[in-house]
PyMOL CGO cylinders between C-alpha atoms (Angstrom):
from pymol import cmd
from pymol.cgo import CYLINDER

trace = [
    CYLINDER, -192.56, 56.32, -20.81, -194.11, 59.34, -22.50, 0.3, 1, 1, 1, 1, 1, 1,
    CYLINDER, -194.11, 59.34, -22.50, -192.74, 61.69, -19.80, 0.3, 1, 1, 1, 1, 1, 1,
    CYLINDER, -192.74, 61.69, -19.80, -189.22, 60.28, -20.34, 0.3, 1, 1, 1, 1, 1, 1,
    CYLINDER, -189.22, 60.28, -20.34, -189.55, 60.76, -24.11, 0.3, 1, 1, 1, 1, 1, 1,
    CYLINDER, -189.55, 60.76, -24.11, -190.64, 64.38, -23.57, 0.3, 1, 1, 1, 1, 1, 1,
    CYLINDER, -190.64, 64.38, -23.57, -187.66, 65.06, -21.28, 0.3, 1, 1, 1, 1, 1, 1,
    CYLINDER, -187.66, 65.06, -21.28, -185.33, 63.46, -23.83, 0.3, 1, 1, 1, 1, 1, 1,
    CYLINDER, -185.33, 63.46, -23.83, -186.90, 65.49, -26.64, 0.3, 1, 1, 1, 1, 1, 1,
    CYLINDER, -186.90, 65.49, -26.64, -186.58, 68.73, -24.65, 0.3, 1, 1, 1, 1, 1, 1,
    CYLINDER, -186.58, 68.73, -24.65, -182.97, 67.94, -23.80, 0.3, 1, 1, 1, 1, 1, 1,
    CYLINDER, -182.97, 67.94, -23.80, -182.28, 67.17, -27.45, 0.3, 1, 1, 1, 1, 1, 1,
    CYLINDER, -182.28, 67.17, -27.45, -183.85, 70.51, -28.45, 0.3, 1, 1, 1, 1, 1, 1,
    CYLINDER, -183.85, 70.51, -28.45, -181.72, 72.33, -25.86, 0.3, 1, 1, 1, 1, 1, 1,
    CYLINDER, -181.72, 72.33, -25.86, -178.56, 70.68, -27.19, 0.3, 1, 1, 1, 1, 1, 1,
    CYLINDER, -178.56, 70.68, -27.19, -179.53, 71.52, -30.77, 0.3, 1, 1, 1, 1, 1, 1,
    CYLINDER, -179.53, 71.52, -30.77, -180.24, 75.12, -29.78, 0.3, 1, 1, 1, 1, 1, 1,
    CYLINDER, -180.24, 75.12, -29.78, -176.86, 75.39, -28.07, 0.3, 1, 1, 1, 1, 1, 1,
    CYLINDER, -176.86, 75.39, -28.07, -175.17, 73.93, -31.15, 0.3, 1, 1, 1, 1, 1, 1,
    CYLINDER, -175.17, 73.93, -31.15, -177.13, 76.26, -33.41, 0.3, 1, 1, 1, 1, 1, 1,
    CYLINDER, -177.13, 76.26, -33.41, -176.08, 79.29, -31.37, 0.3, 1, 1, 1, 1, 1, 1,
    CYLINDER, -176.08, 79.29, -31.37, -172.47, 78.16, -31.67, 0.3, 1, 1, 1, 1, 1, 1,
    CYLINDER, -172.47, 78.16, -31.67, -172.93, 77.62, -35.40, 0.3, 1, 1, 1, 1, 1, 1,
    CYLINDER, -172.93, 77.62, -35.40, -174.73, 80.96, -35.78, 0.3, 1, 1, 1, 1, 1, 1,
    CYLINDER, -174.73, 80.96, -35.78, -171.33, 82.63, -35.79, 0.3, 1, 1, 1, 1, 1, 1,
    CYLINDER, -171.33, 82.63, -35.79, -170.43, 80.69, -38.91, 0.3, 1, 1, 1, 1, 1, 1,
    CYLINDER, -170.43, 80.69, -38.91, -173.59, 81.66, -40.77, 0.3, 1, 1, 1, 1, 1, 1,
    CYLINDER, -173.59, 81.66, -40.77, -173.22, 85.27, -39.63, 0.3, 1, 1, 1, 1, 1, 1,
    CYLINDER, -173.22, 85.27, -39.63, -169.63, 85.22, -40.88, 0.3, 1, 1, 1, 1, 1, 1,
    CYLINDER, -169.63, 85.22, -40.88, -170.71, 84.59, -44.45, 0.3, 1, 1, 1, 1, 1, 1,
    CYLINDER, -170.71, 84.59, -44.45, -173.11, 87.51, -44.39, 0.3, 1, 1, 1, 1, 1, 1,
    CYLINDER, -173.11, 87.51, -44.39, -170.65, 89.87, -42.68, 0.3, 1, 1, 1, 1, 1, 1,
    CYLINDER, -170.65, 89.87, -42.68, -168.01, 89.32, -45.33, 0.3, 1, 1, 1, 1, 1, 1,
    CYLINDER, -168.01, 89.32, -45.33, -170.27, 89.02, -48.39, 0.3, 1, 1, 1, 1, 1, 1,
    CYLINDER, -170.27, 89.02, -48.39, -171.62, 92.41, -49.53, 0.3, 1, 1, 1, 1, 1, 1,
    CYLINDER, -171.62, 92.41, -49.53, -175.19, 92.16, -50.84, 0.3, 1, 1, 1, 1, 1, 1,
    CYLINDER, -175.19, 92.16, -50.84, -175.04, 95.19, -53.10, 0.3, 1, 1, 1, 1, 1, 1,
    CYLINDER, -175.04, 95.19, -53.10, -172.75, 97.81, -54.56, 0.3, 1, 1, 1, 1, 1, 1,
    CYLINDER, -172.75, 97.81, -54.56, -173.82, 100.24, -51.82, 0.3, 1, 1, 1, 1, 1, 1,
    CYLINDER, -173.82, 100.24, -51.82, -172.81, 97.80, -49.11, 0.3, 1, 1, 1, 1, 1, 1,
    CYLINDER, -172.81, 97.80, -49.11, -169.50, 97.16, -50.89, 0.3, 1, 1, 1, 1, 1, 1,
    CYLINDER, -169.50, 97.16, -50.89, -168.87, 100.90, -51.04, 0.3, 1, 1, 1, 1, 1, 1,
    CYLINDER, -168.87, 100.90, -51.04, -169.76, 101.30, -47.35, 0.3, 1, 1, 1, 1, 1, 1,
    CYLINDER, -169.76, 101.30, -47.35, -167.53, 98.36, -46.47, 0.3, 1, 1, 1, 1, 1, 1,
    CYLINDER, -167.53, 98.36, -46.47, -164.59, 99.99, -48.28, 0.3, 1, 1, 1, 1, 1, 1,
    CYLINDER, -164.59, 99.99, -48.28, -165.17, 103.26, -46.38, 0.3, 1, 1, 1, 1, 1, 1,
    CYLINDER, -165.17, 103.26, -46.38, -165.42, 101.44, -43.04, 0.3, 1, 1, 1, 1, 1, 1,
    CYLINDER, -165.42, 101.44, -43.04, -162.40, 99.22, -43.75, 0.3, 1, 1, 1, 1, 1, 1,
    CYLINDER, -162.40, 99.22, -43.75, -160.30, 102.33, -44.45, 0.3, 1, 1, 1, 1, 1, 1,
    CYLINDER, -160.30, 102.33, -44.45, -161.59, 104.00, -41.29, 0.3, 1, 1, 1, 1, 1, 1,
    CYLINDER, -161.59, 104.00, -41.29, -160.84, 100.87, -39.24, 0.3, 1, 1, 1, 1, 1, 1,
    CYLINDER, -160.84, 100.87, -39.24, -157.30, 100.82, -40.64, 0.3, 1, 1, 1, 1, 1, 1,
    CYLINDER, -157.30, 100.82, -40.64, -156.94, 104.51, -39.72, 0.3, 1, 1, 1, 1, 1, 1,
    CYLINDER, -156.94, 104.51, -39.72, -158.18, 103.84, -36.19, 0.3, 1, 1, 1, 1, 1, 1,
    CYLINDER, -158.18, 103.84, -36.19, -161.27, 106.04, -36.40, 0.3, 1, 1, 1, 1, 1, 1,
    CYLINDER, -161.27, 106.04, -36.40, -163.84, 103.19, -36.47, 0.3, 1, 1, 1, 1, 1, 1,
    CYLINDER, -163.84, 103.19, -36.47, -163.87, 100.08, -34.31, 0.3, 1, 1, 1, 1, 1, 1,
    CYLINDER, -163.87, 100.08, -34.31, -165.86, 96.97, -33.50, 0.3, 1, 1, 1, 1, 1, 1,
    CYLINDER, -165.86, 96.97, -33.50, -168.06, 96.99, -30.39, 0.3, 1, 1, 1, 1, 1, 1,
    CYLINDER, -168.06, 96.99, -30.39, -168.49, 93.90, -28.24, 0.3, 1, 1, 1, 1, 1, 1,
    CYLINDER, -168.49, 93.90, -28.24, -172.18, 93.82, -29.22, 0.3, 1, 1, 1, 1, 1, 1,
    CYLINDER, -172.18, 93.82, -29.22, -171.27, 93.04, -32.84, 0.3, 1, 1, 1, 1, 1, 1,
    CYLINDER, -171.27, 93.04, -32.84, -171.80, 96.54, -34.21, 0.3, 1, 1, 1, 1, 1, 1,
    CYLINDER, -171.80, 96.54, -34.21, -169.45, 99.22, -35.54, 0.3, 1, 1, 1, 1, 1, 1,
    CYLINDER, -169.45, 99.22, -35.54, -168.89, 102.56, -33.84, 0.3, 1, 1, 1, 1, 1, 1,
    CYLINDER, -168.89, 102.56, -33.84, -166.74, 105.65, -34.26, 0.3, 1, 1, 1, 1, 1, 1,
    CYLINDER, -166.74, 105.65, -34.26, -163.66, 105.57, -32.02, 0.3, 1, 1, 1, 1, 1, 1,
    CYLINDER, -163.66, 105.57, -32.02, -163.05, 109.26, -32.74, 0.3, 1, 1, 1, 1, 1, 1,
    CYLINDER, -163.05, 109.26, -32.74, -165.18, 111.77, -34.58, 0.3, 1, 1, 1, 1, 1, 1,
    CYLINDER, -165.18, 111.77, -34.58, -165.84, 110.78, -38.19, 0.3, 1, 1, 1, 1, 1, 1,
    CYLINDER, -165.84, 110.78, -38.19, -167.21, 112.60, -41.21, 0.3, 1, 1, 1, 1, 1, 1,
    CYLINDER, -167.21, 112.60, -41.21, -170.81, 112.23, -42.40, 0.3, 1, 1, 1, 1, 1, 1,
    CYLINDER, -170.81, 112.23, -42.40, -169.91, 109.75, -45.16, 0.3, 1, 1, 1, 1, 1, 1,
    CYLINDER, -169.91, 109.75, -45.16, -168.13, 107.44, -42.72, 0.3, 1, 1, 1, 1, 1, 1,
    CYLINDER, -168.13, 107.44, -42.72, -171.00, 107.66, -40.23, 0.3, 1, 1, 1, 1, 1, 1,
    CYLINDER, -171.00, 107.66, -40.23, -173.47, 106.84, -43.03, 0.3, 1, 1, 1, 1, 1, 1,
    CYLINDER, -173.47, 106.84, -43.03, -171.35, 103.81, -43.96, 0.3, 1, 1, 1, 1, 1, 1,
    CYLINDER, -171.35, 103.81, -43.96, -171.28, 102.69, -40.30, 0.3, 1, 1, 1, 1, 1, 1,
    CYLINDER, -171.28, 102.69, -40.30, -175.06, 103.07, -40.09, 0.3, 1, 1, 1, 1, 1, 1,
    CYLINDER, -175.06, 103.07, -40.09, -175.64, 101.11, -43.30, 0.3, 1, 1, 1, 1, 1, 1,
    CYLINDER, -175.64, 101.11, -43.30, -173.43, 98.21, -42.25, 0.3, 1, 1, 1, 1, 1, 1,
    CYLINDER, -173.43, 98.21, -42.25, -174.91, 98.18, -38.75, 0.3, 1, 1, 1, 1, 1, 1,
    CYLINDER, -174.91, 98.18, -38.75, -178.43, 98.01, -40.23, 0.3, 1, 1, 1, 1, 1, 1,
    CYLINDER, -178.43, 98.01, -40.23, -177.38, 94.98, -42.27, 0.3, 1, 1, 1, 1, 1, 1,
    CYLINDER, -177.38, 94.98, -42.27, -175.78, 93.36, -39.25, 0.3, 1, 1, 1, 1, 1, 1,
    CYLINDER, -175.78, 93.36, -39.25, -178.90, 94.04, -37.18, 0.3, 1, 1, 1, 1, 1, 1,
    CYLINDER, -178.90, 94.04, -37.18, -180.96, 92.16, -39.78, 0.3, 1, 1, 1, 1, 1, 1,
    CYLINDER, -180.96, 92.16, -39.78, -178.54, 89.23, -39.77, 0.3, 1, 1, 1, 1, 1, 1,
    CYLINDER, -178.54, 89.23, -39.77, -178.47, 89.09, -35.97, 0.3, 1, 1, 1, 1, 1, 1,
    CYLINDER, -178.47, 89.09, -35.97, -182.28, 89.22, -35.84, 0.3, 1, 1, 1, 1, 1, 1,
    CYLINDER, -182.28, 89.22, -35.84, -182.52, 86.31, -38.29, 0.3, 1, 1, 1, 1, 1, 1,
    CYLINDER, -182.52, 86.31, -38.29, -179.93, 84.28, -36.36, 0.3, 1, 1, 1, 1, 1, 1,
    CYLINDER, -179.93, 84.28, -36.36, -181.68, 85.10, -33.07, 0.3, 1, 1, 1, 1, 1, 1,
    CYLINDER, -181.68, 85.10, -33.07, -185.09, 84.01, -34.37, 0.3, 1, 1, 1, 1, 1, 1,
    CYLINDER, -185.09, 84.01, -34.37, -183.66, 80.84, -35.85, 0.3, 1, 1, 1, 1, 1, 1,
    CYLINDER, -183.66, 80.84, -35.85, -181.80, 79.92, -32.67, 0.3, 1, 1, 1, 1, 1, 1,
    CYLINDER, -181.80, 79.92, -32.67, -184.25, 81.12, -30.04, 0.3, 1, 1, 1, 1, 1, 1,
    CYLINDER, -184.25, 81.12, -30.04, -181.92, 83.70, -28.52, 0.3, 1, 1, 1, 1, 1, 1,
    CYLINDER, -181.92, 83.70, -28.52, -181.98, 87.48, -28.22, 0.3, 1, 1, 1, 1, 1, 1,
    CYLINDER, -181.98, 87.48, -28.22, -180.61, 89.76, -30.92, 0.3, 1, 1, 1, 1, 1, 1,
    CYLINDER, -180.61, 89.76, -30.92, -178.06, 90.96, -28.36, 0.3, 1, 1, 1, 1, 1, 1,
    CYLINDER, -178.06, 90.96, -28.36, -176.88, 87.37, -27.77, 0.3, 1, 1, 1, 1, 1, 1,
    CYLINDER, -176.88, 87.37, -27.77, -176.55, 86.80, -31.51, 0.3, 1, 1, 1, 1, 1, 1,
    CYLINDER, -176.55, 86.80, -31.51, -174.55, 90.02, -31.92, 0.3, 1, 1, 1, 1, 1, 1,
    CYLINDER, -174.55, 90.02, -31.92, -172.30, 89.19, -28.98, 0.3, 1, 1, 1, 1, 1, 1,
    CYLINDER, -172.30, 89.19, -28.98, -171.71, 85.70, -30.36, 0.3, 1, 1, 1, 1, 1, 1,
    CYLINDER, -171.71, 85.70, -30.36, -170.84, 87.14, -33.78, 0.3, 1, 1, 1, 1, 1, 1,
    CYLINDER, -170.84, 87.14, -33.78, -168.36, 89.52, -32.15, 0.3, 1, 1, 1, 1, 1, 1,
    CYLINDER, -168.36, 89.52, -32.15, -166.57, 86.75, -30.24, 0.3, 1, 1, 1, 1, 1, 1,
    CYLINDER, -166.57, 86.75, -30.24, -166.67, 84.06, -32.92, 0.3, 1, 1, 1, 1, 1, 1,
    CYLINDER, -166.67, 84.06, -32.92, -166.45, 86.01, -36.17, 0.3, 1, 1, 1, 1, 1, 1,
    CYLINDER, -166.45, 86.01, -36.17, -165.48, 89.66, -35.81, 0.3, 1, 1, 1, 1, 1, 1,
    CYLINDER, -165.48, 89.66, -35.81, -162.77, 89.62, -33.14, 0.3, 1, 1, 1, 1, 1, 1,
    CYLINDER, -162.77, 89.62, -33.14, -160.72, 86.82, -34.76, 0.3, 1, 1, 1, 1, 1, 1,
    CYLINDER, -160.72, 86.82, -34.76, -160.76, 88.72, -38.08, 0.3, 1, 1, 1, 1, 1, 1,
    CYLINDER, -160.76, 88.72, -38.08, -159.55, 92.05, -36.75, 0.3, 1, 1, 1, 1, 1, 1,
    CYLINDER, -159.55, 92.05, -36.75, -156.22, 93.15, -38.15, 0.3, 1, 1, 1, 1, 1, 1,
    CYLINDER, -156.22, 93.15, -38.15, -153.33, 94.38, -36.04, 0.3, 1, 1, 1, 1, 1, 1,
    CYLINDER, -153.33, 94.38, -36.04, -153.83, 98.04, -35.17, 0.3, 1, 1, 1, 1, 1, 1,
    CYLINDER, -153.83, 98.04, -35.17, -157.63, 97.97, -35.43, 0.3, 1, 1, 1, 1, 1, 1,
    CYLINDER, -157.63, 97.97, -35.43, -159.79, 98.90, -32.47, 0.3, 1, 1, 1, 1, 1, 1,
    CYLINDER, -159.79, 98.90, -32.47, -162.42, 96.90, -30.62, 0.3, 1, 1, 1, 1, 1, 1,
    CYLINDER, -162.42, 96.90, -30.62, -164.35, 97.46, -27.42, 0.3, 1, 1, 1, 1, 1, 1,
    CYLINDER, -164.35, 97.46, -27.42, -163.77, 95.13, -24.52, 0.3, 1, 1, 1, 1, 1, 1,
    CYLINDER, -163.77, 95.13, -24.52, -166.58, 93.97, -22.23, 0.3, 1, 1, 1, 1, 1, 1,
    CYLINDER, -166.58, 93.97, -22.23, -166.07, 97.09, -20.10, 0.3, 1, 1, 1, 1, 1, 1,
    CYLINDER, -166.07, 97.09, -20.10, -166.64, 99.37, -23.08, 0.3, 1, 1, 1, 1, 1, 1,
    CYLINDER, -166.64, 99.37, -23.08, -163.00, 100.49, -23.36, 0.3, 1, 1, 1, 1, 1, 1,
    CYLINDER, -163.00, 100.49, -23.36, -161.42, 100.85, -26.80, 0.3, 1, 1, 1, 1, 1, 1,
    CYLINDER, -161.42, 100.85, -26.80, -158.48, 98.48, -27.21, 0.3, 1, 1, 1, 1, 1, 1,
    CYLINDER, -158.48, 98.48, -27.21, -156.07, 98.35, -30.13, 0.3, 1, 1, 1, 1, 1, 1,
    CYLINDER, -156.07, 98.35, -30.13, -155.36, 94.85, -31.39, 0.3, 1, 1, 1, 1, 1, 1,
]
cmd.load_cgo(trace, "trace")
């Protein structure tokens, strides 16, 4: 009986983990769209303008990257936002028992990609820049 209870408990944990990974996109969404400080808000404005101009895009790993060469201020904004995302993905990964890469990829698919505006760039699984 105890062995059956352990198997059931492990299965339950696996299902909860799978559900948590799916839900991680929702919790990541709130952080990705809610600036924590004035600096982040400023960086977000710079990146949003660059995304609209087609010089910055979303990578399939959940991070931002330059599509074309960008100025130092835009690169600094990309770096700041990516650092924040890295922290969020690390927290989601630890909470859900997955890798940071899995958390970032999940955020890209479930949160970032659906929110891209027409004309903005993203990287497909092959690493090619695609305009939405």
